[in-house]
C-alpha positions, -999 to 999 in steps of 0.1 A, spaced: -545 -245 573 -555 -208 572 -592 -201 568 -600 -192 531 -607 -153 527 -640 -147 509 -623 -139 476 -608 -176 474 -642 -194 477 -650 -214 447 -690 -220 439 -688 -241 406 -696 -279 414 -666 -298 413 -674 -336 416 -704 -336 392 -682 -318 365 -653 -344 372 -676 -372 364 -690 -357 333 -655 -353 317 -643 -385 329 -671 -402 311 -660 -386 280 -623 -390 284 -615 -422 305 -577 -432 309 -565 -398 302 -546 -379 327 -552 -343 336 -530 -320 357 -563 -304 368 -570 -335 391 -534 -347 397 -523 -315 411 -558 -305 429 -562 -275 410 -589 -253 427 -604 -244 392 -611 -280 381 -649 -276 386 -650 -243 368 -628 -255 337 -644 -289 336 -679 -270 333 -666 -252 303 -653 -285 290 -616 -273 292 -587 -291 309 -549 -296 308 -537 -329 295 -508 -345 314 -488 -369 295 -460 -393 303 -479 -408 331 -490 -394 366 -460 -402 385 -433 -377 388 -396 -380 394 -391 -349 414 -407 -340 447 -414 -301 447 -429 -290 478 -458 -272 462 -471 -298 439 -499 -323 446 -487 -347 416 -476 -380 431 -439 -387 431 -421 -420 428 -409 -443 399 -429 -438 367 -442 -465 345 -435 -472 309 -443 -442 281 -476 -451 265 -467 -450 227 -505 -446 220 -509 -415 241 -507 -390 212 -536 -405 193 -553 -408 227 -550 -371 233 -562 -362 199 -593 -382 203 -600 -366 236 -596 -332 221 -620 -343 194 -646 -354 219 -644 -323 237 -644 -303 204 -613 -283 216 -593 -260 190 -568 -248 216 -554 -277 240 -528 -272 267 -504 -304 272 -483 -306 302 -465 -336 319 -448 -349 350 -410 -343 351 -393 -375 338 -356 -374 348 -354 -410 341 -357 -407 303 -327 -398 284 -344 -367 267 -367 -360 296 -396 -367 276 -390 -343 249 -396 -369 220 -429 -379 233 -438 -340 238 -430 -337 201 -452 -367 189 -484 -352 209 -477 -318 193 -473 -330 159 -504 -353 163 -526 -325 174 -512 -303 147 -522 -328 121 -557 -327 136 -559 -289 131 -556 -280 169 -534 -254 182 -511 -265 208 -497 -250 241 -473 -271 260 -462 -266 297 -429 -281 297 -403 -293 325 -370 -280 325 -357 -312 306 -325 -309 324 -316 -277 306 -306 -300 277 -308 -278 245 -311 -308 221 -343 -317 241 -356 -282 241 -350 -280 203 -370 -313 199 -400 -293 215 -395 -263 195 -392 -282 162 -426 -299 166 -443 -268 161 -463 -257 193 -480 -222 194 -468 -215 230 -440 -231 252 -447 -223 288 -421 -233 315 -430 -220 351 -404 -202 374 -429 -212 401 -412 -187 428 -386 -164 433 -349 -174 435 -344 -172 474 -372 -199 478 -358 -224 452 -341 -245 478 -372 -251 499 -397 -251 472 -380 -266 441 -349 -282 454 -343 -302 423 -346 -272 398 -326 -242 392 -340 -206 387 -313 -197 362 -317 -229 342 -355 -222 341 -347 -185 326 -322 -199 303 -346 -225 289 -371 -195 281 -343 -176 265 -333 -202 243 -369 -208 231 -373 -173 223 -340 -174 201 -339 -154 169 -345 -185 148 -380 -194 158 -415 -176 166 -428 -197 193 -446 -176 222 -431 -180 254 -449 -179 287 -441 -185 324 -459 -184 359 -452 -176 394 -471 -184 426 -474 -162 454 -481 -165 492 -450 -187 498 -432 -159 517 -417 -140 489 -415 -104 491 -431 -79 465 -396 -66 451 -387 -103 447 -418 -109 424 -411 -78 407 -375 -87 402 -383 -121 387 -409 -105 363 -382 -83 351 -358 -112 344 -386 -131 327 -391 -99 304 -353 -99 297 -354 -135 288 -380 -125 261 -408 -141 277 -441 -131 260 -469 -138 286 -469 -143 324 -493 -157 351 -494 -148 387 -517 -167 410 -522 -177 448 -503 -207 461 -527 -231 479 -513 -262 495 -525 -295 481 -523 -310 516 -509 -305 550 -475 -324 542 -467 -297 513 -450 -263 520 -469 -243 543 -489 -213 533 -475 -180 544 -502 -158 535 -532 -152 513 -525 -123 490 -550 -98 487 -564 -90 451 -552 -55 453 -514 -67 450 -524 -91 422 -537 -59 404 -504 -41 412 -485 -71 398 -505 -71 368 -500 -33 363 -461 -36 368 -460 -67 342 -480 -47 316 -458 -17 321 -426 -41 314 -441 -48 280 -456 -84 283 -479 -93 256 -504 -110 280 -506 -108 318 -531 -127 341 -526 -121 378 -553 -131 403 -560 -154 433 -572 -184 410 -548 -177 380 -528 -208 373 -505 -212 343 -529 -230 321 -562 -213 333 -580 -197 304 -548 -201 284 -567 -199 250 -568 -159 260 -531 -154 248 -544 -167 212 -570 -143 213 -546 -113 222 -521 -122 196 -551 -122 168 -563 -88 179 
């Protein structure tokens, strides 16, 4: 694995902050830990995280992702209230919820997402969800919309040329169509998506994907550096210099995105509450 450049070295203690959060919310899955996010120490030090529902075993095996794949277990019917209690303990007023992909469930887990969203809404917590593609099923997507989240995030992850290698069971067009459906005229849900760079994509391909996201009605976009979770995952092609992240941000802002986060450590849920702050201003 390539040596980290100086702009990718984190100094925030990780293990101590993980232990502190774990003591507050035992038996709750977070994508921060499951996906081996490099920001886990920083975010946990601020008491923020991304809850991961529907277990910690994914039915897909994307080449970039650190989450374990295999046969998932039974859905925890008590999970919505567990998430609410965890949010209460952490004094969170803005919560991000994601999940593993559950292709084994008839609705892809949409009904469970809806129950979690509604439970948090009842508790006075604003909710952003980062959802899988739900097989592109519009009824399942509508179930999530109707539950009333503030933001629905669904990541493109990479440019279309790299999908066969990086996301072999996903479809670039299906993900764009999901975002377009969410942003239909009959709802006011904010939409968001994210792209990783450093996988061998070309600059013009990233700009092209940004343009297609904007055409789909996407409100917010995140662009971050891909870092392999292990040697068995997709190989890193390059560390993208911060100056290119700045160019991507400038281009996306010129396209008219409501909110843009672009930088080496940016992840789809990193400082997610800033979109809410932008919307209020």
